[in-house]
C-alpha positions as CSV (number, residue, x, y, z in Angstrom):
1,M,88.2,204.0,48.5
2,N,90.4,202.9,51.4
3,R,91.7,199.3,51.3
4,A,92.9,197.4,54.3
5,P,96.7,196.8,54.5
6,P,97.5,193.4,53.3
7,H,99.0,192.2,56.7
8,H,95.4,192.7,58.1
9,G,94.2,189.9,55.8
10,F,97.1,187.6,56.8
11,A,96.2,188.3,60.4
12,L,92.6,187.4,59.9
13,I,93.6,184.2,58.0
14,A,95.9,183.3,60.9
15,V,93.1,183.9,63.5
16,L,90.8,181.8,61.6
17,W,93.3,178.8,61.2
18,T,94.1,179.2,65.1
19,V,90.4,178.9,65.9
20,A,90.0,175.9,63.8
21,A,93.0,174.3,65.3
22,L,91.7,175.1,68.8
23,G,88.4,173.7,68.0
24,I,90.1,170.5,66.7
25,I,92.0,170.3,69.9
26,V,89.1,170.9,72.2
27,G,87.0,168.4,70.2
28,G,89.7,165.9,70.6
29,I,90.1,166.4,74.4
30,V,86.2,166.3,74.8
31,S,86.1,163.1,72.7
32,A,88.9,161.5,74.8
33,Q,87.2,162.5,78.1
34,R,84.1,161.0,77.0
35,Q,85.8,157.7,75.9
36,E,87.6,157.7,79.3
37,V,84.3,158.1,81.2
38,R,82.8,155.2,79.1
39,S,85.8,153.2,79.7
40,V,85.7,153.8,83.5
41,T,81.9,153.2,83.5
42,A,82.4,149.9,81.8
43,T,85.2,148.9,84.1
44,R,83.0,149.7,87.1
45,Q,80.2,147.6,85.8
46,V,82.4,144.7,85.2
47,T,83.9,144.8,88.6
48,E,80.5,145.2,90.3
49,G,79.3,142.4,88.0
50,R,82.3,139.9,89.1
51,A,81.6,140.9,92.9
52,I,77.8,140.2,92.5
53,G,78.6,136.8,90.8
54,Q,81.0,135.8,93.5
55,A,78.7,136.7,96.3
56,A,75.8,134.9,94.8
57,T,78.0,131.9,94.2
58,Y,79.0,131.8,98.0
59,M,75.5,132.2,99.0
60,L,74.3,129.4,96.9
61,A,77.2,127.2,98.2
62,K,76.4,127.9,101.8
63,D,72.7,127.1,101.0
64,I,73.8,123.7,99.6
65,L,75.9,122.8,102.4
66,S,73.5,124.0,105.2
67,G,70.7,122.1,103.5
68,N,73.0,119.0,103.0
69,Q,71.8,118.7,99.4
70,T,73.2,115.9,97.3
71,L,74.0,116.9,93.8
72,R,72.3,114.4,91.5
73,Y,73.4,116.0,88.2
74,T,74.2,119.6,86.7
75,R,71.6,122.1,87.9
76,Q,70.6,125.6,87.1
77,Y,69.8,128.0,89.9
78,S,68.5,131.5,90.1
79,V,69.9,133.5,93.1
80,S,68.7,137.0,93.9
81,F,71.5,139.3,95.3
82,M,71.1,143.1,95.7
83,G,68.3,143.3,93.2
84,N,70.1,141.2,90.7
85,S,68.8,137.8,89.5
86,V,71.9,135.7,89.0
87,Q,71.8,132.5,87.0
88,I,74.2,130.0,88.3
89,E,75.1,126.6,86.8
90,V,76.3,124.0,89.5
91,M,78.4,121.0,88.2
92,A,80.6,118.5,89.9
93,L,84.0,118.5,88.4
94,D,83.7,114.7,88.0
95,G,82.0,115.7,84.6
96,L,85.3,116.8,83.3
97,A,88.4,114.9,82.3
98,D,91.3,115.0,85.0
99,I,94.4,115.7,83.1
100,N,96.6,113.7,85.7
101,K,94.5,110.6,85.6
102,T,92.3,110.2,82.3
103,P,93.4,107.0,80.6
104,K,95.0,107.2,77.1
105,P,91.9,105.7,75.1
106,L,89.7,108.5,76.6
107,L,92.4,111.1,75.8
108,T,92.6,109.9,72.3
109,Q,88.8,110.2,72.0
110,M,88.8,113.7,73.4
111,L,91.6,114.8,71.1
112,T,89.6,113.5,68.1
113,T,86.1,114.6,69.1
114,L,86.9,117.9,70.9
115,G,90.4,118.7,69.7
116,A,89.5,118.3,66.0
117,L,92.6,116.2,65.4
118,S,93.0,113.2,63.0
119,P,93.1,109.8,64.6
120,P,96.8,109.4,64.0
121,E,97.5,112.9,65.5
122,A,95.3,112.2,68.4
123,E,96.9,109.0,69.1
124,A,100.5,110.6,69.1
125,L,99.5,113.4,71.3
126,A,97.8,111.3,73.8
127,Q,100.8,108.9,74.1
128,Q,102.9,112.0,74.6
129,W,100.5,113.3,77.3
130,V,100.7,110.1,79.2
131,E,104.5,109.8,79.0
132,Q,104.9,113.5,80.2
133,R,102.5,113.2,83.1
134,E,104.2,110.0,84.3
135,S,107.5,112.0,84.5
136,Q,105.6,114.6,86.6
137,L,104.4,111.9,89.3
138,S,107.3,112.5,91.5
139,T,106.3,116.3,91.8
140,G,102.6,115.6,92.4
141,G,101.6,115.9,88.8
142,W,100.3,118.9,86.9
143,Y,98.7,121.6,89.1
144,N,97.1,123.7,86.3
145,T,95.6,122.7,83.0
146,A,97.7,125.3,81.3
147,E,100.7,123.1,81.8
148,L,99.5,120.9,78.8
149,M,100.9,123.7,76.7
150,G,104.4,122.1,77.6
151,L,103.7,119.1,75.5
152,R,105.7,119.3,72.3
153,A,102.7,118.5,69.9
154,M,100.0,120.6,71.7
155,Q,99.0,123.6,69.7
156,Y,97.1,126.5,71.3
157,D,94.0,126.0,69.1
158,T,93.9,122.4,70.3
159,F,94.3,123.3,74.0
160,A,91.7,126.1,73.5
161,R,89.2,123.4,72.4
162,L,90.0,121.3,75.3
163,A,90.2,123.9,78.1
164,P,86.4,124.0,79.2
165,Y,86.4,120.2,79.6
166,I,89.4,119.4,81.5
167,T,90.5,120.0,85.2
168,T,93.1,118.9,87.8
169,H,90.4,118.2,90.6
170,S,88.1,115.3,89.4
171,D,87.4,112.6,92.0
172,T,86.3,109.7,89.7
173,G,88.2,106.7,89.8
174,G,91.0,106.2,87.2
175,G,90.1,109.7,85.7
176,L,86.8,108.6,84.0
177,I,83.8,110.9,83.4
178,D,80.6,111.0,85.4
179,P,77.9,111.4,82.6
180,L,75.5,112.8,85.1
181,F,77.6,116.0,85.1
182,A,79.3,115.9,81.7
183,P,78.8,119.1,79.6
184,P,77.1,118.3,76.2
185,A,80.4,118.2,74.4
186,M,81.8,115.8,76.8
187,L,78.8,113.7,76.6
188,N,79.5,113.5,72.9
189,V,83.1,112.2,73.7
190,I,81.8,109.4,76.0
191,S,79.2,108.4,73.5
192,K,82.1,108.1,70.9
193,G,80.4,110.7,68.8
194,N,76.8,109.2,68.8
195,A,75.0,112.6,69.1
196,A,71.7,110.8,69.6
197,V,72.8,108.9,72.6
198,A,74.3,112.0,74.1
199,A,71.2,114.1,73.6
200,Q,69.2,111.4,75.2
201,V,71.4,111.5,78.4
202,L,71.2,115.2,78.5
203,A,67.4,115.2,78.0
204,A,66.8,112.9,80.9
205,R,69.0,115.0,83.1
206,Q,67.1,118.2,82.2
207,R,63.8,116.4,82.9
208,G,65.0,115.5,86.4
209,D,64.7,111.7,85.7
210,V,65.4,109.7,88.8
211,G,67.3,107.1,86.7
212,V,69.3,108.1,83.7
213,D,70.0,105.5,81.3
214,T,73.8,105.6,80.5
215,T,74.1,101.9,79.2
216,R,74.6,103.2,75.7
217,L,77.6,105.2,76.5
218,E,81.1,103.8,76.2
219,Q,81.1,102.0,79.4
220,G,85.1,102.2,79.7
221,F,84.9,105.9,79.7
222,I,82.4,106.5,82.6
223,G,82.7,106.2,86.4
224,T,81.3,108.1,89.5
225,G,83.2,110.6,91.8
226,G,82.6,112.0,95.2
227,R,80.8,115.1,93.6
228,K,82.2,117.4,96.4
229,K,84.4,119.5,94.0
230,V,82.1,121.6,92.3
231,R,82.2,124.3,89.7
232,F,79.7,127.3,90.1
233,T,79.3,129.3,86.8
234,A,77.5,132.6,87.6
235,R,76.3,134.9,84.8
236,V,75.4,138.5,85.6
237,N,73.8,140.7,83.2
238,L,75.2,144.2,82.8
239,G,72.7,145.6,80.4
240,A,73.1,146.5,76.7
241,D,73.4,142.8,76.0
242,A,76.6,142.5,78.0
243,Y,77.3,140.1,80.8
244,V,80.0,138.9,83.2
245,S,80.6,135.2,83.8
246,T,82.4,134.0,87.1
247,V,83.7,130.4,87.3
248,T,84.5,129.3,90.8
249,D,85.6,125.8,91.7
250,L,85.0,124.9,95.3
251,D,85.9,121.8,97.4
252,L,82.7,121.5,99.4
253,A,84.3,118.8,101.6
254,G,85.8,121.6,103.6
255,G,89.0,123.8,103.7
256,A,91.1,125.0,106.5
257,P,89.7,124.9,110.2
258,G,86.7,127.3,110.4
259,Q,86.3,127.5,106.6
260,P,83.3,125.9,105.1
261,W,85.1,125.0,101.6
262,R,88.4,125.2,100.0
263,V,88.6,127.5,96.8
264,L,90.3,125.5,94.0
265,Q,90.5,128.3,91.4
266,T,88.5,131.3,90.1
267,S,88.2,132.9,86.7
268,W,86.0,135.2,84.8
269,T,84.9,136.6,81.4
270,H,83.1,139.8,80.0
271,Q,81.3,139.1,77.0
272,R,78.5,140.5,74.8
273,S,75.6,138.4,73.8
274,V,75.4,137.6,70.1
275,S,72.2,138.6,68.3
276,P,70.6,135.9,66.4
C-alpha cells in the first residue's frame, strides 16, 4: 500500500490553518465594516434629527413673533416639519436662576434642594458664590454657567444637579424666579420643599388657568421678568427608542438689524428612551 509522504500531511495542515486564519480575518473585516455602517447611519440620523429640531424651533419662534403671542407660562407645542412631528417645550428663562443675580437665600435653598448639600455646606458655597461673582462685576459677570466650576467648593456632581435650572439670561428683577415658567424641580425650591404646593402650581399651569395661585410659595423667591428670553427644547424621535433633544435659547426682543431674534446659546443631546 502506498503512503503519502509526511510533508503532504504538514502541507494540508498548513493550508487548513491558513484558510481558518483568512476566515477569521475576513470575518473581522466584515464585522468592522458592518459596525462602521451602523456608526455612520447613527451619526447621519443624529445630524438629521438636530437639523430638524433646529428648523422646527425657528419655525415656531417665527409663528410666536408673527402672531404677537404672549407667553403666559411654559407650553408644549407640536410642530410638523418634513413629515416629522416635533414636540417643543417653550419656557421663558425667567423660570430659571440667573447665576449673576440670584440672592444668597435663594442660592442656599437651591444648593440644599437641588444640589443635595447639607445646610452648612449650602450656606458656605452660597457665600463663596456671592463673593466670587461680586469680584466679576468689573468684567461684566459670568457669561457661561460652567464658570461656576471655578468656585473652590463647587463639586462636579453638585454643578450637574444645578445645571438644568440655571442661566445667565434671566430678566427677573433681583434674579428671582417666575413661578409660571419654573420647571417642577425649581417649583420645589421656591416652595421651600413643599411638594404639595409645587404640584398645585404646576397643575394650574397645565390646566391653563387664567390665574395661578402663587401665594403659598416663598414670596421672597418669586418675581416676574420680561418673558422675551425663551428656551425652546425640541425632541425629535429617531426610531428604535432613540431621540435627539435640541435646546435653543433665543432673545425674541430682537437681534442685529434685519434679524428677528438673537441666539443666546444652543446645545443638544442624543438619548435612548428607558423602558419602564
